Structure formats: C-alpha cells, structure tokens
C-alpha positions in Angstrom: 106.0 132.9 152.8 109.5 134.1 152.4 112.0 132.8 155.0 113.5 135.6 157.1 116.9 134.7 158.7 118.5 136.5 161.6 121.0 139.0 160.4 123.9 137.3 162.3 124.7 133.7 161.5 127.5 132.4 163.8 129.4 129.3 162.8 130.7 127.3 165.7 133.8 125.9 164.2 135.2 123.2 166.6 138.8 123.9 165.4 138.6 127.5 166.8 136.9 126.8 170.1 138.8 127.2 173.3 135.9 126.2 175.5 133.2 123.5 175.1 130.8 124.2 172.2 127.7 124.2 174.5 129.3 126.8 176.8 130.3 129.0 173.8 126.8 128.6 172.3 125.3 129.7 175.6 127.4 132.8 175.7 126.5 133.7 172.1 122.8 133.1 172.7 122.9 135.3 175.9 124.3 138.0 173.6 121.4 137.8 171.2 122.6 135.3 168.6 119.6 133.4 167.1 121.2 131.3 164.3 124.1 129.0 164.9 125.8 126.3 162.8 128.0 123.6 164.2 131.0 122.7 162.1 133.4 120.0 163.1 135.5 118.5 160.2 137.6 116.2 162.3 135.1 114.5 164.8 134.1 110.9 164.3 130.4 110.5 163.3 129.6 109.4 166.8 131.3 112.4 168.5 129.7 114.7 166.0 126.3 113.3 166.8 126.8 113.6 170.5 128.0 117.2 170.3 125.1 118.0 167.9 122.6 116.5 170.3 123.9 118.5 173.2 123.7 121.7 171.1 120.1 120.9 170.0 119.1 120.3 173.6 120.7 123.7 174.6 119.5 125.8 171.7 116.1 124.7 170.5 114.3 125.4 173.8 115.7 128.9 173.6 114.1 129.4 170.1 117.5 129.4 168.4 117.9 128.0 164.9 120.5 125.3 165.0 122.2 124.0 161.8 124.6 121.1 161.4 127.3 121.5 158.8 127.7 118.8 156.0 125.9 115.9 157.7 122.2 115.6 157.0 122.0 112.3 158.8 123.5 113.8 162.0 121.2 116.8 161.7 118.2 114.5 161.5 119.3 112.3 164.4 120.2 115.3 166.6 116.8 116.9 166.0 118.6 120.0 164.6 116.7 122.8 162.7 118.5 121.8 159.5 121.7 121.1 157.6 124.1 123.2 155.6 125.8 121.4 152.6 128.8 122.4 150.5 129.6 121.7 146.9 131.3 118.4 147.8 128.5 117.1 150.1 125.2 115.6 149.4 123.1 117.6 147.0 120.2 119.8 148.3 117.5 117.4 147.4 119.3 114.4 148.8 119.9 116.3 152.0 116.2 117.3 152.0 115.2 113.7 151.6 117.1 112.9 154.9 116.1 115.9 157.1 112.5 116.2 155.8 110.4 119.0 154.3 110.0 121.0 157.5 113.7 121.4 158.2 116.1 124.0 156.7 118.6 123.1 154.0 121.3 125.7 153.2 123.9 125.4 150.4 127.3 127.0 149.8 128.0 128.6 146.4 131.2 130.2 145.1 130.3 131.4 141.6 127.3 132.4 139.5 126.7 128.9 137.9 126.6 127.3 141.4 124.3 130.1 142.6 121.9 129.7 139.7 121.8 125.9 140.3 121.2 126.4 144.0 118.4 128.9 143.3 116.6 126.2 141.2 116.6 123.7 144.1 114.5 123.5 147.3 117.3 125.1 149.3 115.9 127.5 151.9 118.9 129.8 151.8 122.0 130.2 149.7 125.4 131.1 151.1 127.9 133.0 148.9 131.6 133.4 149.4 134.3 133.9 150.4 133.3 137.5 150.2 136.7 138.5 151.6 139.8 136.5 152.1 139.4 133.9 154.9 141.7 131.9 157.1 139.2 129.3 158.3 139.4 127.1 155.2 142.6 125.3 154.2 141.8 125.6 150.4 139.5 128.6 150.1 137.7 129.3 146.8 138.5 132.6 145.0 137.3 135.7 146.8 134.0 136.9 145.2 133.7 140.4 146.8 130.5 142.3 147.6 129.9 143.0 144.0 129.1 139.4 143.5 126.3 139.7 146.1 124.8 142.6 144.1 125.0 140.6 140.9 123.2 137.5 142.2 120.7 139.3 144.5 118.1 139.7 141.7 118.3 136.0 140.7 116.3 134.7 143.7 114.1 135.7 146.6 115.7 133.1 148.8 117.8 134.6 151.7 121.5 135.1 150.8 124.1 134.4 153.5 127.4 136.1 153.0 130.5 134.3 154.3 134.2 134.6 154.4 136.5 137.1 156.1 133.6 139.1 157.5 134.4 141.5 160.4 132.5 143.9 162.4 133.8 146.8 160.2 132.7 145.0 157.0 129.4 143.5 158.0 127.1 146.5 157.2 128.7 146.9 153.8 127.8 143.2 153.0 124.2 143.8 154.1 124.0 147.0 151.9 125.2 144.8 149.0 122.1 142.7 149.4 122.9 139.9 151.9 120.1 138.9 154.3 122.5 137.5 156.8 126.3 137.6 157.5 128.1 134.4 158.6 130.9 135.0 161.0 133.5 132.6 162.4 136.9 133.8 163.5 136.0 137.4 164.2 133.7 136.2 166.9 135.2 132.9 168.1 138.7 134.4 168.1 137.6 137.3 170.3 138.7 137.5 173.9 135.0 137.5 174.8 133.0 135.9 172.0 129.6 136.8 173.6 130.5 140.5 173.8 131.8 140.5 170.3 128.6 138.8 169.0 126.6 141.4 170.9 128.3 144.2 169.0 127.3 142.5 165.7 123.7 142.1 166.8 123.5 145.8 167.8 125.2 147.0 164.6 123.1 144.8 162.3 120.0 146.0 164.0 121.0 149.5 163.0 121.7 148.2 159.5 118.1 146.8 159.5 116.7 150.3 160.1 119.0 151.8 157.5 117.8 149.4 154.8 114.2 149.7 155.9 113.8 146.0 157.0 
C-alpha cells in the first residue's frame, strides 16, 4: 500500500527555536500539523536523545508522525516514528537496520542521480531540494526548482517531499509540480505565531488537495 504523507512537513530546527521544542511542537499540532521532524545539529548525543524522547512522548499519543534528523540510533532509542538521513549520513539500508522495518526512513536528494539511487532503496519517502534558495543551511546545494520535481515525479511512486525556501505563497506551486508534501522551516518557525502560520499552510494545502483531486 502506498504511503500517504500529510501535505505539511514541519522541521523543528533547534537553531531557529525561540521557545522549548516541546512547546513549539504543541502549538503546531494544535494548528493541525501531523508530521514533524526534529533537527538539532549542535546538541550532544545525550541532549539530542533527551529532547527526542520528550517530543516522542508529546507527539505520538496525538497520532503525529515524529521523525528524527540524521541519527537512526537516537530515533530508535527515542521511540520515534522514523529517521531522515542526508547524503553524508548513514545510508538508507543501514538506517533501516537500526530503526527496523516498521519505521519510516526518509532520504534527502539534490540531483537526479541521487534521486534514482534513493528510489531503488527501501526509503519510504524521498526529499528533493533546495527547491528555492534557503537560509537554513550554511552550505546549501544548488537550487533545483519546481521543474526538477516534475522531472523526477514519474521515476517513483514513493512520496516526494519538497524542501528549501518554501513559503506560503509558493507551497501550492510545489504541490502542483508533483510533490506529495512540503517541508517548511523558517517560514513557520520564524513567524511571530508559528501555530497560526502553520494553520494557514494546513488550510491552503487542504485546498490544494481538492484542486489536484487528492
């Protein structure tokens, strides 16, 4: 059965949070967010695990899919829904061996070769980007644009997650190009009221669902 991801995929990047991650997560879930990833590039393994455990305890009882960035071991120990790996992290199958067959494994790709490679693995979904220029990565990969989503859409029936510089104004364009889900970081976390901003995405993407017949 084909995996169906929520249209909105919010990445809780610790570097951008102004309130505790569990509090921010609670606001986002109250606004209708059902898919969250926790990314913390600077925390010690112990702190990352503690934060991930707190988020698991907060999110899983509310039927929210919770993904840990990079660290399959932390995802497994925290009881998260899965792990998301990049090109420099463990490969998909190595991550899968750690989290187990019932958990989600997502992978980031930045060009067609990486996408084709990911499509041939057991990855549950494939992220592509940056679709637009982004400020949340210190050394971002070249921008791929929405045309890239159109090019790779026929190559797999796995869900495609678009990431990189996505704003409320651009999100429906990305869905129309063939993305199943849009990953948003700064346009939500940087808002004065992240929950309210996320709620606008949920509403708008629901409209996009009807427009695309999903």
